VOLUMVO-106650 format. One line per field, with one value per residue: y, x, z of N, C-alpha, C, O in turn; residue number from 1. Coordinates in steps of 0.001 Angstrom, whole numbers, plus 500000, padded with zeros to 6 digits. Layout:
% VOLUMVO-106650
n_py = [Y,...]
n_px = [X,...]
n_pz = [Z,...]
ca_py = [Y,...]
ca_px = [X,...]
ca_pz = [Z,...]
c_py = [Y,...]
c_px = [X,...]
c_pz = [Z,...]
o_py = [Y,...]
o_px = [X,...]
o_pz = [Z,...]
resi = [NUM,...]
***
This chain:
% VOLUMVO-106650
n_py = [335939,335054,333592,335447,335397,334370,335701,333844,331503,328326,327612,325621,325519,325796,326913,329291,330475,330913,332784,334836,335561,336530,338823,338801,338328,339749,338382,335635,333346,330947,327791,327880,330611,331469,330281,331612,334255,334113,333571,335952,337811,337064,337672,340468,341259,340699,342460,344875,344815,345072,347631,349170,348757,350019,352616,353273,353284,355410,357484,357572,358310,360735,362366,362169,363583,364725,365645,364426,362721,359888,359060,359835,358156,355609,355923,356129,353577,352042,352931,351950,349182,348975,349574,347361,345302,346073,345641,342849,342106,342974,341190,338866,338984,337848,335148,331694,329426,326369,324482,324352,321700,319012,318576,320934,323220,325918,329092,330017,330977,329778,328603,327772,329373,329572,332262,334524,337538,339821,341384,340015,337271,333894,333534,332438,332395,332434,332295,333646,334182,336389,338179,339541,338143,336132,334787,334463,332625,333640,332279,331346,331208,334214,335838,336617,338270,338044,340661,341953,343400,341576,339027,339368,339579,337047,335218,332583,331898,329537,327185,328099,330126,333699,336450,339739,342401,345342,348283,350932,353168,353155,351418,348165,344910,341856,338649,335478,332261,329726,327342,325377,324600,322975,321830,322700,324562,323307,322010,323539,325075,328153,329564,328468,328121,326711,323723,324034]
n_px = [167239,166085,167362,167737,165145,165160,164033,163543,163573,162283,159799,158567,155127,154622,157025,156990,154621,155359,157445,155997,154131,155934,156677,158695,158445,156428,154540,153810,154285,152186,152385,150359,149981,152368,152128,149841,150752,152663,150895,149381,151381,151864,149366,149292,151453,150500,148298,149685,151122,148991,148125,150306,150147,147649,148305,150206,148648,146891,148771,149666,147310,146635,148770,150645,149674,149817,147804,145518,142593,142258,144873,145847,144252,145250,147773,147117,146017,148307,149922,148429,148685,151451,151648,150321,152044,154302,153385,153094,155751,156853,155592,156872,159132,158582,158853,158720,156164,155137,152062,149767,150036,147678,146989,147542,146522,146091,145126,146505,148684,147287,145119,141641,139103,136343,134506,133017,131535,129968,128292,127759,126776,128001,130991,133175,136646,139468,142876,145494,148598,148775,146119,145021,145490,143733,140886,137824,134740,131287,130074,132206,134517,135525,138608,141683,144735,147554,148036,145713,143427,141636,142763,145259,144385,143260,145277,147211,145378,143068,140353,137392,138523,138656,139355,140754,140052,141404,140040,140143,138826,139423,137918,137181,136720,135309,136135,135030,136457,135216,135507,138058,139941,142580,143304,141848,142782,144782,145713,143876,142258,142210,141245,139033,135578,134616,132991,131373]
n_pz = [342431,339228,336152,333086,330675,327409,324275,322169,323454,324289,326478,329179,330071,332791,333780,332369,333436,336098,335700,334463,336470,338304,337111,335236,332525,329919,328499,326246,323461,322086,320303,318279,318058,316862,314325,313362,313317,311270,309143,309141,308515,305846,304733,305186,303661,301084,301020,301213,298829,297007,297709,296897,294149,293668,294445,292548,290238,290862,291025,288385,287084,288263,288027,290031,292195,295358,296938,296312,297200,297039,296895,299400,300944,300328,301416,304129,304560,304065,306176,308339,307904,308242,310962,312047,311268,312704,315347,315277,314826,317240,318959,318228,319706,322109,324534,323497,324250,325589,325332,328119,330538,330850,333544,334823,337173,337303,335924,332872,330131,327207,328351,328510,330005,332174,333294,335688,336650,338973,337427,335098,332938,333061,331163,328521,328063,326034,326587,324987,323135,321302,320703,318517,316135,315725,314095,314851,315112,315526,317692,319092,321878,323576,322849,324350,325316,327571,328250,328690,331058,332353,331877,333087,335710,336304,335825,337055,338978,340489,339869,341486,342921,343466,341512,341443,339445,338378,337277,334822,335861,338477,339939,341298,340142,340988,339928,339344,339040,337242,335730,334070,331224,329941,327559,325423,323514,322170,319109,317851,315139,314407,312238,311240,311839,314863,316074,318573]
ca_py = [336424,334027,333966,336140,334527,334850,335798,332663,330326,327569,327376,324850,326457,326032,327857,330566,331054,331422,333998,335861,336030,337264,340051,338661,338367,340368,337467,334582,332879,329528,327323,328360,332044,331590,329937,332681,335439,333879,333739,337372,338470,336788,338461,341881,341454,340741,343717,345955,344730,345639,349073,349757,348773,351075,353907,353487,353658,356759,358423,357703,358993,362084,363105,362111,364675,364303,366112,363635,361950,358455,358849,359913,356965,354473,356198,355785,352111,351538,353204,350989,347885,349064,349483,345969,344532,346428,344922,341423,341986,343092,339922,337839,339106,337149,333750,330640,328710,325152,324458,323857,320287,318822,318614,322274,323658,327381,329790,330385,331117,328538,328115,328206,329540,330105,333308,335249,338626,340127,342063,339272,335837,333227,333617,331648,333211,331745,333162,333369,335093,337600,338008,340166,337305,335115,335096,333529,332658,334355,331487,330917,331974,335446,335604,337737,337970,338326,342089,342474,343443,340369,337926,339661,339332,335626,334389,331957,331530,328190,327091,328381,331347,334972,337384,341151,343129,346791,348966,352262,354180,352843,350461,346794,343919,340492,337683,334101,331272,328649,326105,325534,323542,323207,321192,323225,325313,322452,321498,324460,325786,329374,330175,327805,328152,325411,323182,323944]
ca_px = [166770,166236,168105,166949,164476,165421,162831,163282,163667,161039,159580,157399,154110,154785,158130,156497,153668,156132,158138,154979,153611,157017,156923,159919,158083,155107,153656,154494,153623,151874,152664,149344,150228,153453,151558,148943,151554,153193,149793,149034,152439,151617,148191,149648,152330,149633,147554,150616,151384,147824,148134,151336,149571,146637,148987,150838,147576,146453,149839,149675,146089,146501,150016,151358,149141,149825,146604,144394,142003,142526,146287,145949,143608,146178,148822,146557,145944,149684,150361,147747,149353,152775,151453,149996,153282,155144,152873,153429,157193,157070,155148,157883,160148,158138,159305,157834,155655,154386,150705,149751,149761,146263,146771,147831,145277,146048,144886,147778,148691,146799,143941,140270,138602,134985,134554,131785,131586,128633,127487,127678,126538,129289,131519,134383,137744,140698,144028,146458,149735,148465,144700,144670,145723,142685,139638,136923,133330,130406,129786,133455,134884,136290,140048,142432,146129,147908,148147,144389,143197,140993,143736,146230,143759,142973,146482,147712,144269,142508,138896,136848,139110,138149,140414,140386,140468,141406,139596,140703,138166,139881,137048,137680,135707,135615,135877,135090,136925,134238,136064,139340,140246,143950,143570,140937,143469,145737,145174,142850,142447,141443,140721,137778,134645,134577,131663,131249]
ca_pz = [341145,338211,334954,332073,329704,326065,323457,321357,324303,324399,327894,329612,330503,334232,333955,331871,334376,337241,335257,334213,337760,338971,336353,334444,331105,329760,327786,325509,322246,321950,318929,317345,317842,315881,313024,312930,312995,309923,308198,309061,307750,304429,304339,305162,302508,299905,301090,300913,297390,296330,297942,296030,292798,293635,294536,291242,289305,291231,290654,286924,286650,288811,287889,291312,293001,296766,297633,295842,298297,296893,297213,300868,301509,300247,302407,305432,304610,304180,307549,309212,307718,308863,312414,312381,311118,313852,316526,315132,315047,318684,319569,317958,320743,323325,324595,322984,325411,325304,325870,329500,330741,331214,334988,335361,337799,337353,334665,332277,328678,326600,329087,328253,331358,332310,334311,335988,337635,339481,336413,333835,332912,332842,329802,328305,327564,325651,326838,323928,323117,320535,320388,317249,314959,315673,313410,315503,314767,316441,318885,319719,323070,323433,322866,324906,325655,328964,328503,329036,332507,332882,331866,334149,337009,336563,335641,338272,339863,340346,339885,342806,343465,342970,341116,341488,338248,338577,336070,334601,336692,339841,340613,341303,339812,341412,338865,339835,338079,337339,335178,333383,330265,329471,326271,324402,322460,321469,317855,317398,313890,314669,311016,310911,312960,315524,316348,320031]
c_py = [335377,334522,334635,335125,335147,334776,334494,331371,329644,327164,326392,325874,326786,327042,329247,331230,331624,332731,335139,336437,336818,338563,339998,338669,338960,339442,336413,334202,331376,329083,327837,329847,332253,331323,331070,333968,335296,334087,335209,338147,338279,337602,339941,342197,341564,342040,344899,345988,345362,347158,349778,349829,349890,352455,354251,353931,355077,357789,358653,358507,360448,362902,363200,363275,364211,364716,365342,362735,360465,358136,358870,358678,355760,354679,355794,354265,351503,351771,352244,349610,347888,348961,348048,345091,344814,345687,343436,341204,342090,341793,338823,337905,338410,335721,332803,329753,327489,325277,323959,322352,320124,318918,319958,322836,325180,327943,330279,330626,329775,327941,328603,328222,330105,331035,333886,336375,338976,340705,341250,337846,335181,333363,332862,332520,332310,332719,332741,334385,336417,337476,338542,339303,336227,335633,334065,333702,333322,333600,331013,331757,333250,335096,336841,337302,338377,339805,342693,342457,342163,339198,338138,339281,337839,334732,333875,331532,330130,328257,327265,329641,332571,335877,338808,341850,344623,347461,350355,353343,353967,351948,349070,345856,342560,339536,336285,333179,330040,327317,326424,324338,323846,322596,321771,323920,324471,321870,322372,325035,327046,330054,329506,327923,326760,324980,322956,323982]
c_px = [167067,167037,167168,166357,164659,164156,162528,163424,162299,160884,158443,156386,154253,155906,157704,155582,154387,156828,157146,154470,154658,157355,158171,159665,156682,154081,154476,153696,153420,152248,151647,149516,151303,152935,150683,149683,152145,152100,149426,150107,152214,150419,148539,150563,151503,148820,148452,150937,150238,147765,149151,150822,148546,147281,149648,149802,147103,147493,149858,148479,146044,147781,150767,150956,148995,148563,145365,143892,142300,143974,146499,145333,144538,147346,148354,146481,147333,150224,149717,148387,150722,152667,151140,151235,154223,154694,153208,154925,157540,156688,156177,159037,159776,158678,158252,157455,154865,152973,150745,149485,148310,145997,147155,146525,145171,145778,146229,147603,148290,145597,142657,139612,137183,134980,133162,132104,130154,127718,127293,127194,127901,129714,132838,135418,138928,141855,145155,147596,149436,147026,144330,144866,144655,141457,138620,135499,132509,130172,131044,133737,135636,137771,140722,143854,146392,148139,146798,144193,142586,141965,144808,145667,143620,144199,146978,146627,143759,140981,138425,137414,138465,139345,139869,140947,140318,141080,140200,140086,138439,138932,137664,136512,136182,135210,136064,135547,136032,134767,137299,139558,141616,144224,142738,141652,144466,145073,144085,143225,141605,140900,139456,136868,134559,133142,131558,129797]
c_pz = [340076,337029,333952,331102,328333,325223,322716,322146,324356,325853,328124,330095,331977,334495,333485,332893,335595,336881,335032,335533,338547,338237,335488,332942,330980,329113,327079,324279,322314,320537,317911,317066,316776,314472,312499,312601,311599,308874,308034,308308,306254,303925,304217,303981,301229,299885,300738,299420,296603,296512,297057,294593,292664,293629,293198,290219,289591,290797,289147,286441,287109,288702,289199,292221,294452,297503,297207,296975,298221,297251,298728,301519,301444,301201,303802,305601,304780,305588,308539,309117,308384,310381,312835,312292,312286,315104,316455,315351,316525,319388,319350,318951,322046,323340,324033,324161,324955,325865,327311,329535,331191,332718,335628,335915,337936,335956,334145,330780,328077,327309,328425,329620,331316,333516,334547,336950,338004,338407,335138,334041,332781,331380,329738,327609,327241,325848,325904,323991,322452,320057,319007,316015,314791,314952,313898,315016,315859,317749,319609,320962,322702,323553,323460,325192,327098,329251,328889,330550,333073,332915,332930,335511,337309,336420,336992,339242,339526,340346,341327,343433,342826,342692,341206,340260,338513,337254,335998,335456,338181,340618,340491,341041,340296,340303,339443,338715,338267,336829,334355,332474,329670,328100,325134,323250,321677,320229,317274,316042,313986,313419,310546,312107,313541,315753,317845,320414]
o_py = [334860,335707,334413,334127,336320,333903,334083,330279,330316,326458,326342,326980,327928,327927,330252,332414,332710,333682,336285,337654,337674,339320,341038,338982,338711,339702,336308,334673,330622,329927,328193,330304,333107,332051,331442,334698,336251,334705,335667,339051,339224,338153,340599,343264,342421,342655,345820,347060,346099,347886,350857,350826,350629,353349,355408,354843,355868,358842,359778,359296,361299,364011,364191,363864,363384,364195,365601,362064,359841,357090,358042,358201,354977,353705,355187,353731,350559,350908,351774,348949,346907,348326,347575,344231,343900,345161,342832,340229,341378,341351,337944,336973,338385,335144,333077,329375,327572,326080,323223,321808,321012,319300,320096,322917,325680,327347,330884,330492,328747,326884,329696,327204,330997,330656,333751,336201,338462,340533,341758,337304,335851,333310,332673,333279,331512,333838,331640,335321,337469,336745,338029,339699,335486,336769,332937,334777,333536,334221,330343,332882,333339,334168,337971,336110,338983,340168,343826,341593,341716,338448,337188,338734,337413,333583,334639,330869,329611,329253,326672,330171,332482,336043,339038,341891,345100,347240,350883,354340,354538,351739,348842,345991,342163,339596,335956,333295,329389,326275,327573,323194,324849,322831,321365,323871,324895,321301,321986,325435,327018,331032,329928,327838,325767,325773,321824,323919]
o_px = [168183,167350,165958,166990,164347,163312,161370,163400,161273,161730,157482,156758,154033,155756,158018,155742,154046,156806,157434,154388,154311,158217,158660,160567,155830,152879,155685,152577,154359,152410,152024,149229,151164,153263,150775,149279,152132,152342,149185,149783,152357,150455,148133,150463,151770,148673,148024,151015,150473,147401,148883,151029,148554,146854,149637,150049,146930,147143,150041,148597,145479,147859,151450,151786,148131,148279,144272,144686,142570,144270,147227,145836,144610,147865,149107,146837,147513,150908,150372,148605,151107,153507,151636,151451,154868,155525,153567,155323,158420,157379,156336,159837,160572,158934,157053,158304,154033,152721,151658,148799,147768,144900,147096,145530,144267,146152,147004,146505,148885,145106,142601,139568,136874,135391,132261,132835,129218,126501,126711,127203,128869,128880,133522,135104,139349,141821,145696,147568,149801,146748,143398,144441,144677,141032,138575,135102,132985,130080,130947,133253,136287,138140,140376,144142,145543,148413,146745,144735,142973,141988,145218,146374,143838,144162,147140,146921,143987,140392,138971,136838,137816,140228,138669,142160,139230,141749,140703,140743,137760,139114,138558,135447,137320,134090,137128,135087,136077,134505,137554,139382,141793,145291,142910,141175,144940,143984,143434,144368,140413,140162,138861,137313,134444,132207,131645,129468]
o_pz = [340016,336915,333973,330758,328126,325427,322645,321579,324458,326401,327357,330487,332381,335337,334122,333190,336065,337663,335376,335695,339360,338682,335048,332165,331833,329181,327283,324076,322569,319655,316795,315959,315899,313536,311329,311696,310822,307837,306918,307538,305479,302825,303259,303375,300386,298828,300043,298819,295645,295588,296530,293901,291679,292898,292779,289429,288664,290265,288684,285503,286421,289231,289458,292914,294744,298581,297711,297633,299248,297828,299275,302536,302391,301747,304564,306651,305550,306138,309469,310132,309020,311018,313858,313146,312801,315845,317465,315989,317010,320305,320197,319028,322985,322283,324088,324967,324051,326764,327685,328670,331850,333127,336849,335194,338606,334946,334886,330242,328400,326912,327861,330310,330525,334612,333719,337926,337391,338471,334179,335146,332422,330476,330743,326692,328079,325337,326008,324789,322978,319106,318387,314929,313809,315162,313406,314567,316974,318808,320637,321081,321661,324273,323116,325298,327752,330395,329367,331240,334152,333891,333598,336358,338444,336859,337943,340236,338433,340766,342257,344383,341783,343533,341060,340054,338833,336244,336990,335756,339034,341817,339675,341643,340044,339796,339967,337579,339310,337429,333994,332894,328979,327534,323985,322116,320623,320310,316303,315821,313681,313531,309554,313251,312822,315638,318323,321599]
resi = [1,2,3,4,5,6,7,8,9,10,11,12,13,14,15,16,17,18,19,20,21,22,23,24,25,26,27,28,29,30,31,32,33,34,35,36,37,38,39,40,41,42,43,44,45,46,47,48,49,50,51,52,53,54,55,56,57,58,59,60,61,62,63,64,65,66,67,68,69,70,71,72,73,74,75,76,77,78,79,80,81,82,83,84,85,86,87,88,89,90,91,92,93,94,95,96,97,98,99,100,101,102,103,104,105,106,107,108,109,110,111,112,113,114,115,116,117,118,119,120,121,122,123,124,125,126,127,128,129,130,131,132,133,134,135,136,137,138,139,140,141,142,143,144,145,146,147,148,149,150,151,152,153,154,155,156,157,158,159,160,161,162,163,164,165,166,167,168,169,170,171,172,173,174,175,176,177,178,179,180,181,182,183,184,185,186,187,188,189,190,191,192,193,194,195,196]
***
């Protein structure tokens, strides 16, 4: 049995992949994920500040009437923001992972992988630490984290191999790994549409 992996430990991608495939860690954060989480925290803080201002105005205008629809709407928005912040805080508990080396031949955190199943055309998927923090353009690859069924299925697989994805309805989908790019996510600015 290996040693425990600490949340703030910086891991090589190869060590991370071994730990992930062994079930020792549920996921990890790439350097770009950490940057985007910080940006989202700043955005959520600003949104929360605006909600507090709106709530104050509503309270002053309505005499702090808790049944006022606008007041309930700001409460709902504040709760949604709190849930998003909670999810980001949970993600910060994941180990920090370096980008994969260019010669890594397995699908891992930080891979851009081209996939195909029997029911689809080939599609490109970027595997990241926290998919919800990315703002991608319409033509950019789909983004997913290692908690998604498809990423779980293809993690550790090589080009030419077939992964089995178990769906919620107990069916199994075969997914072919067509190509792999380990450097596509390095230096990526996910807040700008790329020219792919």
